[in-house]
C-alpha positions in Angstrom: 0.0 0.0 0.0 1.4 3.3 -1.0 1.4 6.2 1.5 0.6 9.5 -0.2 2.9 12.2 1.1 2.0 15.8 1.2 3.7 18.0 -1.3 6.6 20.0 0.1 4.7 23.2 -0.6 1.8 22.1 1.5 4.0 21.0 4.4 5.7 24.4 4.4 2.3 26.2 4.4 1.2 24.1 7.4 4.4 24.9 9.3 4.1 28.6 8.4 0.5 28.6 9.6 1.5 26.9 12.9 4.3 29.4 13.4 1.9 32.3 12.8 -0.7 30.9 15.2 2.0 30.5 17.9 3.2 34.0 17.4 -0.4 35.3 17.7 -0.7 33.4 20.9 2.5 35.0 22.3 1.3 38.4 21.3 -2.1 37.9 22.9 -0.4 36.6 26.0 1.8 39.7 26.1 -1.2 41.9 25.7 -3.0 40.1 28.6 0.1 40.5 30.9 0.3 44.2 29.9 -3.3 44.7 31.0 -2.7 42.7 34.2 0.3 44.9 35.0 -1.6 48.1 34.2 -4.6 47.0 36.3 -2.3 46.1 39.3 -0.4 49.4 39.1 -3.5 51.5 38.8 -5.4 49.9 41.7 -2.3 49.8 43.9 -1.8 53.5 43.2 -5.5 54.2 44.0 -5.4 52.2 47.2 -2.3 54.0 48.4 -3.7 57.4 47.4 -6.9 56.6 49.3 -4.9 55.6 52.4 -2.8 58.7 52.3 -5.9 60.8 52.0 -7.1 59.2 55.3 -10.1 57.4 53.6 -9.3 53.9 54.7 -11.1 51.9 57.4 -9.1 52.3 60.7 -10.5 49.2 62.4 -10.0 46.6 59.7 -6.8 47.9 58.3 -5.4 48.5 61.7 -6.3 45.0 62.9 -4.6 43.3 60.0 -1.6 45.6 60.1 -1.1 44.9 63.9 -1.6 41.1 63.4 1.0 40.9 60.6 3.4 43.2 62.4 3.2 41.2 65.6 3.6 37.9 63.7 6.7 39.4 61.9 8.1 40.2 65.4 7.6 36.8 67.0 4.1 37.1 68.5 2.1 34.8 66.2 -1.3 36.3 65.3 -1.5 38.6 68.4 -3.7 41.6 68.5 -5.6 43.7 71.1 -8.7 45.0 69.2 -11.1 42.7 70.8 -10.1 42.0 74.4 -13.2 39.9 75.1 -11.9 37.1 72.9 -8.3 37.2 74.2 -5.2 38.4 72.4 -5.0 35.8 69.7 -6.7 36.4 66.3 -7.4 32.7 65.9 -10.1 33.1 68.6 -12.2 35.1 66.2 -11.0 34.2 62.7 -9.0 31.4 61.1 -6.7 33.1 58.5 -3.3 31.3 58.5 -2.3 33.1 55.3 -1.5 36.1 57.5 1.5 34.1 58.8 2.8 33.9 55.2 2.6 37.7 54.8 4.7 38.4 57.9 8.1 38.1 56.1 7.0 40.9 53.8 7.0 43.2 56.9 10.7 42.3 57.4 11.4 43.8 54.0 9.1 46.8 54.2 7.3 47.5 57.5 4.4 49.5 56.2 0.7 48.9 55.7 1.1 49.6 51.9 2.4 46.1 51.7 -1.1 44.9 52.3 -2.5 47.0 49.5 0.1 45.7 47.1 -0.3 42.0 48.0 -4.1 42.3 48.3 -4.6 43.7 44.9 -2.3 41.2 43.3 -3.9 38.3 45.1 -7.4 39.3 44.1 -6.6 39.7 40.5 -4.3 36.7 40.4 -7.0 34.4 41.8 -9.5 35.8 39.4 -7.3 35.4 36.4 -6.1 31.9 37.3 -9.6 30.5 37.4 -9.9 28.4 34.3 -12.5 29.1 31.7 -15.0 26.3 31.2 -13.8 25.9 27.6 -11.5 22.9 27.1 -9.6 24.7 24.3 -8.6 27.7 26.4 -5.0 26.7 27.2 -4.1 24.6 24.2 
């Protein structure tokens, strides 16, 4: 049985088409990453500007800032905002990810770290959720 081979011209056309599609995917991916970067930069700037204009919630932001600062300095999840429940944040909420944020306070001991991380985590989780389409990441 003879196997019919594609003409060299057709093979070259297929290879060129695949190359063009892969370049289009790369360009599309670069555009998506550019929009992600612009989104993160814009909303980080807006969050910091809002904080510097004194329009942030004192209680919530102060509680999380105190918890992470204390964890960074050896007092794991300690805070004093609700003395009825004790001095450990685990008595009211279970959020162990705050322990993972503590080393960032070793680098930059400022509440703006929470703005930067929060915005990137929110957008990262939303963008990493996979589309229902099976052909999305092929």
